[in-house]
N, C-alpha and C positions, 0 to 999 in steps of 0.2 A: 194385729194380724194383717190389716190392709197395707200398712207401711212396709212390712216385710215382703209381701207379695209384689208390691210395686218395685222394690229393689230387685227381686228375682226377675221380673219381667224385663227390666232394663238390661239385664245381662244377655238377653236373647240376641241382641244385635251383635254380640261378640262372636257368635258361632260362624261356621263357614258360610260364605255367601255365594258359592257356586254349587250347582247341582251335579251329583255324580252322573256320569254318562251311563245310561242303562240301555241295553239292547231292546229291540222291538219284541213284543210278545210272540210266543210260539203260535203256530197256525191253529192249533186246536184249543187255544185258550178261549173261554167263554167271555164275550164282551158284554157291554151294556145294551139293553133294549130300551130305547128312548122314545119319548113323544116326539112329534115333528119339531118341537122346539122346547128348550128348557127356559122357563121363566126366571129371569134374574131381576131382583128388586134392589134398588139402591136408594138409600137416604143420603142426600147430598149435604154438603156443609151448611147450606142455607135452610135445611129442614124440609126441603121438598122431597116427595117420594115418587120414584120413577120405576117404570117397568120396561124391561128389555127382553126380547126373545132371541135366544141363541139357537139358530136353526142348524148349526154345525156341531151340536153337542155330541152326537153319537160317535164321531170320528175325530173330533178336535179340529174342526175347520173354522176359519175366521169368516163366518157367515152369520149375519144378523138381520132380524126383522126391524120394523119401525119401533122407535121408542116413544113413550108417552108418559106425561106426568099424571099421577093418580091421587096425589095428596100433598098437603103442606103442613107446616108446623109440627113435624115429627121430631121429637126429642128423645132423650133417654137412650134405650137400646132396643132395636127392632130385629125380629127374627121371622123368617118365613116358615110356615108349616105347609102340609099338603092340602090340596083341594081348596085353595083360596084363603086358608087361615093365615092370619098375620098376628104375631104376638108383639106387644110393646111393653117394656118396663119403663115406667115414668121415673123422673128424677127423685120422686118421693117414695119409690119402691112398689107402686101398684103394678101387678102383672095383669095386663089386659089382653083380651082376645078379640080380634076383628075378623071379618070375612069379606073377601073381595072377589067378584066375578067380572069377566069382561062384558057380559051381557047385562048384569044387574047392578054393577058398581058395588058400593059398600052396603052391606046388609044392616038392617035394623034389628036389634035383639029384643026379646020379650020385655026387657026393662025400659024400652023406648029409646035407648041410646044406641050409638053405633058400635058399641063394644060391651063386653061383660068382664067383670073383675073376677079373676081366678084366685088371687092371693095378694098378700102384702109382704113387706120387708125384703124385697128383691133388689133394693137400690145398689147393693155391692156390684151387681153385674153391669151397672152403668159406668162404673169406674174403668179407666183405661186398662188397668192391670187384670180386670176380671171379664172384660167384654167377650173374649174368646174362650171362656171356660163354661160356656153354655151353648147348647145346640138342640135342634129338633130333627128327628129322623123321619124316614119315609112313612112311618105308621102314625106320625103325629105325636110321638112320645118325646117329652122334653127331658133332656139330660143336662145335669149341671154338677160342677164340683163345688161342694160346700166349704164352709170355713174350717171344718175339721179334716179337710183333705179326703173327703168321701165322695165318690161318684154316685149320684142318685138319679132316679128316673121318676117322672110324673106322668100320669095319664088322667083321663076324665075320671073323677072320683068324687064322692060326697065330701063336703067340707072344704076348707081353704087349702090352697097350695102354699106351703111354707117352705122356705129354702133349706132349712136345716133339720126338718123333722118329718114332714108328711110324705116325702118322696121315698120310694122303695130303694133300699141300699143295693147297689150293684157291686162296688168294690171299695175297699179301704186300703190305701197304699201303705203297706207296712214294710215291705222290702223293696229293693231296687231304688229308683228315683225317689227323692224325699217328697216331692210334690207332683201332683198331676200337672201336665202341661196344658196347652190350649187344645180344645177338642172340636172336631167336626164330625157330624153324623153323615155317613155315606151310604146308607141303606138301612134295612130293618135291624136296629140294634148294632149296626156297624159303626164303631168309633175309631176315628183316626186321631191320634194324639201327637202333637208336636212338642218335643222335649225342650224345655226352657234352656237347658245348658248345652246340649250337644247338637241340636238341630235335627235329631233323628225323628223319623215318623214311625210311630207304632200303630199297628192295626189289630183290633180285636172285635169280637162280635158277641153280644149278649142277646139271649133269646128270652123275650119277655114272658111268653106263656109258660115255658118250663123252668124259668129262672136259672138257666144254665149259662155259664160262660162257654159257648160252644167253640169259640176260637180264642185261644189264649193270646195275650199281647206278644207280638212279634215285630221286630224292626223290619220295616219294608221300604225305607227310603232314608235319605240323608240330605243335608244342606237346606233343610226347611227353615232355618233361621233367616234365610234371604227374603222371606215373605212377610209382609205386614199383617196379612190375614189369609185365611183359607176357608172355602165353603164348597158345598157339594149339592148336585141335583139328584143324588142317589146313584145306584148301580155301580158303586165304587169308582165313579168319576169324581175328580176333585180339581177345583180351580185354586190358583194361588196368585195373589197380587204382589209383585216384586216391590220391596220397599225402596229400592234405589231409583227405579225409572217408571213405576206405574204399569208395567207390562202385565197383562193377564195371561197366565199360562194354564194349560189344560193337561191333566194326567189321568191315567186309568190304571187301577190296580190289576196286576197279572197274577192269577192264582198259581200258574205253573212255576213261576220263578220267585214268587213272594216279593215282588217289587212294586212300588207304587208309581215312581216316575217311569212309566212304561206305556208307550214308547217314550223316548226322550221328549221333554216338555215341548208341546206345540203352542205357539203364540197365537192366541185367538183375539187379542185386543190390545190397545195401548191407551194411556191416559186414564187409568183406573184409580190412581192414587188421589188422596185428598177428600175422599168420601167419608161420611160418618159410619155407615153400615152398608155392606154389600152381602147379599144372600141369594140363594137359589131355592126355588120350590123343591122340597127334598124328595118328591116322588115323581120327578120328571123322567128319571131313568130307573131301571130295575135290572136285576140279574136273575136268570132262570135256574141257576145252579145252587142257590142257597138251600142247604139241607134243613128241613124242619123236623125237630125231634117228635116222633109219633108217640102217642100214648100207648104203652105196651098193654098186653093182656095181663091182668093182675092175677097172681097166684092166690086164689081165695084161701084165706086162713081166718076162720072164726072159731069161737069157743076155745080161746087160746090159753096157754099157761100164763102165769103172772110174771111180770118184772117186779122188782122190789126196791123200795127206797126207805129211808129212815128219817123221821122228823128230828128236830133239834132236841126234843125231850125223850128220844129213844123209842118212839112207837113206829112199828113197821107200817108201810103203806104198799098195797098191791095195786097194780094196774093191769087190766086184762080186757079182752073183748069177748062178749058173750055170743051165743049162737044167733042173736038177732042183729049183730053188727054194731052193738052199742058198746061204748067204752065205759067200763065200770071201775070205780075206785073203791077200795076196801081199806079202811083204816083200823089198826089195832086199837082195841078199847083199853083205856088205862087201867081198868079194874080186872083185866085178864079174863074177860068173859067172851071173847071172840072179836069179830071185826064188824064195824058198821059199814054199810054199803051205800054207794051213791052212783047214779048214772050220770056221767059227765057229758056225754054226747050221744044224741040219738041219730047222728049222721052215720053214713055207711063207712064204718071204720074197719080196717083189715090188718091182721097180723098182731104181733105182741107190741103193745104200746109201752112207752117208757116215761117215767116221771123223774124230774130233776129237782131235788130239794137242796137249796143252799141257805145257810143261816143269813138272816137279814135281807133275803131276796124273795120275791114272789115265787110260788110254786109254778113249775112249768111241766106240761105234758106234751109229748110228741108221739105221733102215730101215723101209720100209713092209711090211705083212704082207698076205697074200692075203685076210684077213678084214677089211681096211680099217683096222686099228689101226696105230699107230706104235710100233715096238719100240725099246727102249733096252738096250744091253748093253756088253760089252767083248770082248776077243779070245777069250773062252771060250764065251760064250753071250749070246743076246738074251733076258734073263730078265724084263725089266720092260715092261709095256704102258703107254704114255702115251695110250691111247684115240685120240681124234681122229675116226675114221670118215671117212676120205678115200679117194677113188677112185685117187689116185696118191701116190707117196712124198713125204716132206718134204724140204726143203732146210735144211741146218744152217749156221749162221754161227758161226765161232770168234771169240769176243770175248776181250778180255784178262781175266785172272783167272779163267778157267774159266766165265765167264758166257755159256754157249752159248745161242743162240736158234734156234728151229725155225719154219719157215714151211711152210704147206701150203694147197692150194686145195681147198675143199669142193665137194660136189655142188651146193651152192647158188650156185656161181660166185663165191664170196667168198674173200678171202685171210684165213687164220687164223694165229695165232702163239701160241707158248708159250715161256717163257724160264726159265732157271735163275736163282734168286734170288741166289745167290752161289756162289763156287767150291765144288765138290763138294756143293752143296745140291740141293734138289728143284726140279722143274719144277711151275709152277702150272697153273691151268686154261688150256685153249685159249681165246683171246679173238679175236673177229672184228675184223680190221683194216678191212675194207671191200672195195668193188669188186663188180662184177656181170659176168656172162658170162665170167669167167676160166676158163681151161682149164689144169690141171696137167700135169706138175709145174712148180713154180716153181724159179727159180735165185736164189741169194743169195750175197753176199760181205760181208765187213767192210770198211768204208771208212775214210777218214782220221778221226782222233779217235775211233775205236771205234764209229762209227755203223754202221748196217746198210742195205744196198741190196738190193732184191728186184725181180725182174722175172717176169712171166708173160704169156703170150699170151691173147688173147680169142677167143671163138668166131667173131667177125666179122673176124679177121685182123689186128688191131692188137696192140701190145705195151704193157703197162701197167707203170709203174715206181713203186716205193714206197721211201721213205727214212724211217728213224727215227734221230733224233739219239742221241748217246751218253748223253744224260741221260734217255733213255727217253720223251721227249715224242714222240708219234706225228706223223708227217708226212702229206703228202698223196699220194694216188694220182694219177699223171700219165699220161695216155694219150700215148704217143709217136707215135701216128699209124698209120693203116692201111697195111699193106705186104703183105698176103696171107700173114701169118706162119703157119708150120707147124712142127711139132715143138716142141722145148724151146728157148727163147731162152737166151743165155749173156751174162754180163756180167763186166767187169773194171774195176778202178780203176787208173789210171795218171796220175801227175803231178796227183793230186787230182781228176781228171775221171772221170766214168762213161762207159764204152763198153758198148754193147749190140749184140749180134749175133744174127741169126736167119736162117733159111732161108725163102724164100717158096715158094709152091705150084708155081712153075715150076723150082725148084731153084737159083734165084739166091741169092747170099749178100748180105745187107743189113746195114749197120753204121750205128750212130748215135752220135755224140759228144754227150754231154749231151742237150739237147733240140733239137739243130740240124738235125733232119730226116734221113731215111734216105738213105744213099749206097750204091749197088750196087758190089760188088767183082767185076767180070766175069772170065770166063775158065774157070770150073769150074761144072759142074752138080752141086750137092751132093745126095747121096742121104739123108743123115741130118741131124742137128743140128750146127751149127758149135761150135767151142770157141775161147775167147779168153782170153788171160792178159796180165798186165803183163810188159814187157821193158824194164827201165830206166825211162825216161820215155815209152816208146812201148808199143805192143801187138803181139802175135803172134796169128795166126789160123790155124786148121787145119780141114779138112773131108775127108770121104770121098765118093767118087763111086759110081755104081752098080756099077762094076767092082771096087770095093774099093781103088782107088788113093787114096793120101793126099796131100794138097797143103797147103802152108803159104805164108803171106804175112805181111807186117807193114807197119806204117806207116813212111813214109820221113822223117817229120819229127815234131816234138812238137806235140801238140794239133791235129792236122790229119788228117782222114779220107782221106788219100791213101796208097794201098798200092802196094808193088812188085808185079811180076808173080808169079803163083802159081808155086811150085817143087814139082815132084813129089818125094816121098820115095822113094828107091830102096834096094834091098838093097845094091847096090854103086854108090857115087856115080860111079864111072867107067864104068858100064854102063847106058846109057839104057834098055835093055830089061829090067832087073832090077826089075820092078814088084813092089810089095808087094800083098797081097790082104787088106785089113783086113775082117774079118767083122763088126766093130762100129765105132761111131763112135770116133774118137781123142779123147784128153784131153790138153790142155796144162796144165802146172803150173809155176809159178815157184818155184824153190828159195829157201831163205833166203839163199844167196850171190848170187842174181840170175840164175842160169842157168835156162834154160827146158828142161823135159823134155817129151817127146811120147810118150805111151803108147797102144798099141792092140794088139789081138789079130790076129796075122798068120797066114795059112795057108801053111805049107810043105808039100811033098809028104809026106803021111801024118801030119802033126802040126800042131796049132795052138799057137802060142807067144805069150807076152807080149813085145812089143818095146819097147825104151826107146831113144829118140834124144835126145841131149843137144846143147845149144848152149853154147859157152863164153860166160861173162858179158860179155866185152869185144867180142863180135861183134855189130855192129848189124844185119848181114844174115846171119843164121846159116845155115851149110850143115849141115843135119842129117845126121849120120853114125850108122849103126847101132852102138850100143855093145855090146849083147849080147841074146841071147834066152834064154828059160827054158822 
């Protein structure tokens, strides 16, 4: 891997060596707010460490304070952090943290040394080909591109910092350029990436708290192959050292024109080549217009219906949240006597959770939290936060090979997604898919050829559909038309076709095949949201009415939205008066053998139980019969 990266790095000198002329920023552009001076730190070729104060940092003026040597025998790779923190990677791969102040000099750590060891195995970043694939932002977060071409971030955390595992995944480059370029951090989560091949400068911003990519990569400059290195004091100010003459150039990103060489490069120094490392204290400058994603007010949803999954040996598993905000897992007993129950999390869980069961992979559970975060865990706990900051819970898509995808609707009315890079791998940043006026939660299923289908309703009463192909190429958001949609829409794939179901504001059940327009399924006034699932090459539909009675129907033919009359689910199929009383919406689920299961919570005198109704896979018009309660 290293030899290949060295070869790639060598090609960077072949790109354009002149900067494109860019006009000065518009008058209303927000510039950087800087300290009186930006601290620049330099490790010279002889290993001495020097500090310089650039007093002209705010406007790119060649004005400097006095320089001073503050260290010697500095080898490896050195990076400046905020507030006097200095990181050093030794030739043997130790990642060390130092702290320097003008008044106190170098600090002594509790271990009695002048540094603390954060981790090991970082020696790759000492190599010339990797030195500029690591950076520290203004928050002190360390970003690095690992050997798998993943961008990760490290913060203070328990346990060692390891370069290929312990850092949180930000991005995995699967489309576009084959490799990440050299990176510079120019603000809180602001990454400026210099492309190895084209010399283009791409800018994006990752928000650590919400784990969102709040600004997607956008080309904001060109000609950056002319520089041997680049570094930033924060505030979207960036310095570049020209490879040909050692000139130190100053730039500032202009958000109005989305250009970084803006205004045209200002020369703020000469003779800066030949040094081992040059870096700036990354919080010397700041910008006041960085938008921070607020935590939204969460739509409280407890005592929820169940989502359903199936184990490899054919047992159903339900996941739901009780009225205490606990996530409860119910597993079908092999002897057919009901469900066993287990509390997975005593945390404040919100909305319908979802479990993902893949053969040969650990069970995973995803849920929304009452603090707007998305939680990830297993059958023992929800121990990992995936951030998000969503008012409603996410929808999980079980794809092949464990490559789960999550979709959620933000308070901004847009659809967001995050995906696992590979089986048992990490989830990257939440990325905005698009859309406006969407209302969560969304619903999602995996389609033919491992693609993903997602639906969500809008605040104006329509339903929007989104499809992403199995190759990861995003699709389009398609408005399926106004229908007075209320509640959460549902979807299913049957015979390669997408079926969408929703309840309208009058309680009518509306169904759409593909984009063929809404068709009403009369006969029942639904109280909650419908549920739909595949049944052979047709679909089955179920709803609950205001009295808690549950009704089912299904299509009478293939690829046609014509449904048989609704059939009421009864406690005793021979007793028309043995009504069920479902306290929550039912859930339909298609088992691996093709049978359809119907699950809901039913009120019996003095007890509420989980009910499971099965249909034999060879019945085209299933007569649901109560199998058992628990």
